[in-house]
C-alpha positions in Angstrom: 120.2 94.6 99.4 122.6 92.9 97.0 123.9 96.2 95.6 122.9 95.3 92.1 120.5 98.3 91.4 118.3 98.0 88.4 120.1 94.8 87.3 119.0 93.2 90.6 115.4 94.0 89.9 115.7 92.5 86.4 117.3 89.4 87.8 114.7 89.0 90.5 112.0 89.2 87.8 113.6 86.4 85.8 114.2 84.2 88.8 110.6 84.6 90.0 109.2 83.8 86.5 111.4 80.7 86.2 110.2 79.5 89.6 106.6 80.1 88.6 106.9 78.4 85.2 108.7 75.4 86.7 106.0 75.1 89.4 103.2 75.4 86.8 104.7 72.8 84.5 105.4 70.4 87.4 101.9 70.6 88.8 100.3 70.3 85.3 102.2 67.2 84.3 101.7 65.5 87.7 98.1 66.3 88.1 96.9 65.9 84.4 98.3 62.9 82.7 96.6 63.8 79.4 98.7 66.9 79.2 102.1 65.1 79.3 104.2 65.4 76.2 104.3 62.5 73.7 106.6 62.1 70.8 103.8 62.8 68.4 103.3 66.2 69.9 106.6 67.4 68.4 105.6 66.7 64.8 105.4 70.0 62.8 102.2 70.9 61.0 102.5 73.9 58.7 98.8 74.5 58.7 98.9 74.5 62.5 101.8 76.9 62.6 100.1 79.2 60.0 96.9 79.3 62.1 98.8 80.4 65.1 100.8 83.0 63.2 97.6 84.4 61.7 96.3 85.1 65.2 99.5 85.8 67.0 101.3 88.3 64.7 98.5 90.9 64.8 98.4 90.5 68.6 102.1 91.0 68.9 102.0 94.1 66.7 99.1 95.4 68.8 101.1 95.2 72.0 104.1 96.8 70.2 101.9 99.7 69.1 100.6 100.1 72.6 104.2 100.2 74.0 105.0 103.1 71.6 102.1 105.1 72.9 103.2 104.6 76.5 106.8 105.6 75.7 105.4 108.8 74.1 103.3 109.5 77.1 106.3 109.1 79.4 108.2 111.6 77.3 105.4 114.1 77.6 105.2 113.5 81.3 108.8 114.6 82.0 108.0 118.0 80.5 106.2 118.9 83.8 109.5 118.3 85.6 111.6 120.2 83.0 112.9 123.8 83.6 113.0 126.4 80.9 116.6 125.4 80.1 115.6 121.8 79.4 117.0 120.2 82.6 114.7 117.4 83.9 114.7 116.6 87.6 114.8 112.8 87.7 113.0 112.9 91.1 110.5 115.5 90.0 107.0 115.5 91.6 105.2 114.8 88.3 107.2 111.6 87.6 106.9 110.4 91.2 103.2 111.2 91.6 102.2 109.9 88.2 104.5 106.9 88.5 103.0 105.7 91.8 99.4 106.5 90.8 99.9 104.6 87.6 101.4 101.6 89.3 98.5 101.4 91.8 96.0 101.8 89.1 97.6 99.1 86.9 97.8 96.8 89.9 94.1 97.0 90.4 93.6 96.7 86.6 95.2 93.2 86.8 91.7 91.9 87.4 90.7 93.2 84.0 93.7 91.4 82.4 92.9 88.1 84.2 89.3 88.4 83.4 90.1 89.1 79.8 92.2 85.9 79.6 89.3 84.0 81.1 86.8 85.3 78.6 89.2 84.5 75.8 89.3 80.9 76.8 85.6 80.8 77.4 84.8 82.2 74.0 87.3 79.9 72.2 86.0 76.8 73.9 82.4 77.6 73.1 83.3 78.5 69.5 84.9 75.1 69.3 81.5 73.4 70.2 79.6 75.9 68.0 77.6 77.3 70.9 77.2 80.8 69.7 74.3 81.5 72.1 76.5 80.7 75.2 79.3 83.0 73.8 76.9 86.0 73.7 75.5 85.1 77.1 79.0 84.9 78.6 79.9 88.3 77.2 76.7 89.9 78.5 77.4 88.5 82.0 81.1 89.6 81.6 79.9 93.2 81.2 78.0 93.0 84.5 81.0 91.6 86.3 83.3 94.4 84.9 80.8 97.0 85.9 80.6 95.7 89.5 84.4 95.4 89.9 84.8 98.9 88.5 82.5 100.4 91.2 84.5 98.5 93.9 87.8 99.7 92.4 86.8 103.3 92.3 85.7 103.3 95.9 89.0 101.5 96.9 91.1 104.0 95.0 89.3 106.9 96.7 90.1 105.4 100.1 93.8 104.9 99.1 94.0 108.6 98.4 93.3 109.6 102.0 96.4 111.5 103.2 98.3 110.1 100.2 98.4 106.6 101.7 99.1 104.9 98.3 102.2 107.0 97.9 103.7 105.7 101.2 103.4 102.1 99.8 106.1 102.8 97.2 107.9 105.9 98.2 109.9 106.9 101.2 108.5 109.8 103.3 111.2 112.3 102.2 110.0 112.0 98.6 106.3 112.8 99.4 105.0 116.3 99.5 101.9 118.2 98.5 102.9 118.5 94.8 103.7 114.7 94.5 100.3 113.9 96.1 98.5 116.3 93.7 100.1 114.8 90.6 99.3 111.3 91.8 95.7 112.2 92.7 95.2 113.8 89.3 96.0 110.5 87.5 93.9 108.4 89.9 90.9 110.8 89.5 90.9 110.7 85.7 91.7 107.0 85.5 89.0 106.0 87.9 86.3 108.0 86.2 86.9 106.2 82.9 87.8 102.8 84.4 84.7 101.2 83.0 86.1 101.7 79.5 89.3 99.9 80.4 87.3 96.9 81.6 85.1 96.8 78.5 88.3 97.1 76.4 89.8 94.0 78.0 86.6 92.1 77.8 85.8 92.6 74.1 89.4 92.6 72.9 89.9 89.1 74.4 86.5 87.9 73.4 87.1 88.8 69.7 90.6 87.4 69.9 89.2 84.1 71.3 86.8 84.0 68.4 89.9 84.0 66.2 89.2 87.4 64.6 92.5 89.3 65.3 91.8 92.1 62.9 89.6 94.2 65.1 91.8 93.9 68.2 94.7 95.0 66.0 92.7 98.0 64.7 91.7 98.9 68.2 95.4 99.0 69.1 96.1 101.4 66.2 93.2 103.6 67.3 94.5 103.5 70.9 97.9 104.7 69.7 96.5 107.5 67.6 94.2 108.7 70.4 97.0 108.6 73.0 99.5 110.4 70.6 97.0 113.2 69.8 96.0 113.7 73.5 99.6 113.7 74.7 100.9 116.1 72.0 98.1 118.6 71.9 95.8 118.6 74.9 98.2 119.8 77.7 99.6 122.6 75.6 96.1 123.6 74.4 94.7 123.7 78.0 97.8 125.5 79.3 97.8 128.0 76.5 101.5 127.6 76.1 104.6 125.3 76.5 104.6 122.7 79.4 107.4 123.0 82.0 107.9 122.9 85.7 106.7 126.5 86.2 103.1 125.1 86.2 101.9 125.0 89.7 99.9 121.7 90.0 98.2 123.1 93.2 96.8 126.2 91.5 96.5 125.0 87.9 96.1 121.2 87.6 94.2 121.3 84.3 97.2 120.9 81.9 98.2 117.7 83.8 94.6 116.5 83.9 94.7 116.9 80.1 97.8 114.7 79.9 96.2 112.1 82.2 93.2 112.1 79.9 95.4 110.5 77.2 94.8 107.0 78.7 91.0 107.3 78.9 90.9 108.8 75.4 92.9 105.8 74.1 90.6 103.4 76.0 87.4 105.0 74.6 88.8 105.0 71.0 89.7 101.3 71.3 86.3 100.4 72.9 84.4 102.0 70.0 86.4 100.0 67.5 85.9 96.8 69.4 82.2 97.3 69.8 81.9 97.7 66.1 84.0 94.5 65.7 81.8 92.7 68.2 78.7 93.5 66.2 80.1 92.0 63.1 81.7 89.0 64.8 79.0 88.0 67.3 75.7 89.5 66.1 75.7 90.1 62.4 77.0 86.6 61.4 74.5 83.8 61.8 76.9 80.9 61.6 79.9 80.1 63.8 
């Protein structure tokens, strides 16, 4: 409405985050006196800084690696809207359908992210008091919570698919047609089937991170990148039996796009296997905290 386009969306994001941060700080310092800053809090301890860098740098690299994989997937996605001359329709059905399906899916996956942060703090606090038994108990109960939420999410996603309802949330009616709906449904179908792996990924990645063992989460990020790259570059072409372009009719032959959508679950599963191996060494093989 301000005529700022993409810049307006960016500015709105910054403003909303500033308001949120200000509100959180204000509430925290008013409500919890023990958390108010003191002069001694600003003294620099190199051991303290090193400890944070040791855990923070692998985590930062991990998210950078994940971002590279997502960029590659986006570049492969536009091939489905590209003609034989290399022109890409910026409002192609593959980009619209996948984009909305992915946004709805990611919105519902915010629970996994929030739950992951919760389990990170839970594990870190109980590691601090050397209660290894409670750490393992919390993780087991976390698996049950993730499983229940996944079932609810799958049912909810299937309801949102009725008549392409989820597309109408983010797109105007003139941009919605059978092909857009088909592309969006393809992603939601594949993602929902393997959603349990995404939940387990968030759970164990944050649990191990909270236990101050950043190596396995970092390795999981590397595996996630490799799996996504391999799936994106080879699976669609292999399934289609030739190059990917907009001549593929999603209504008659959805399998090449299903193959591309499988890149996310493949990455989740690869990361989960790595994290489960790490969880064994971190939580079960060691006898001491």
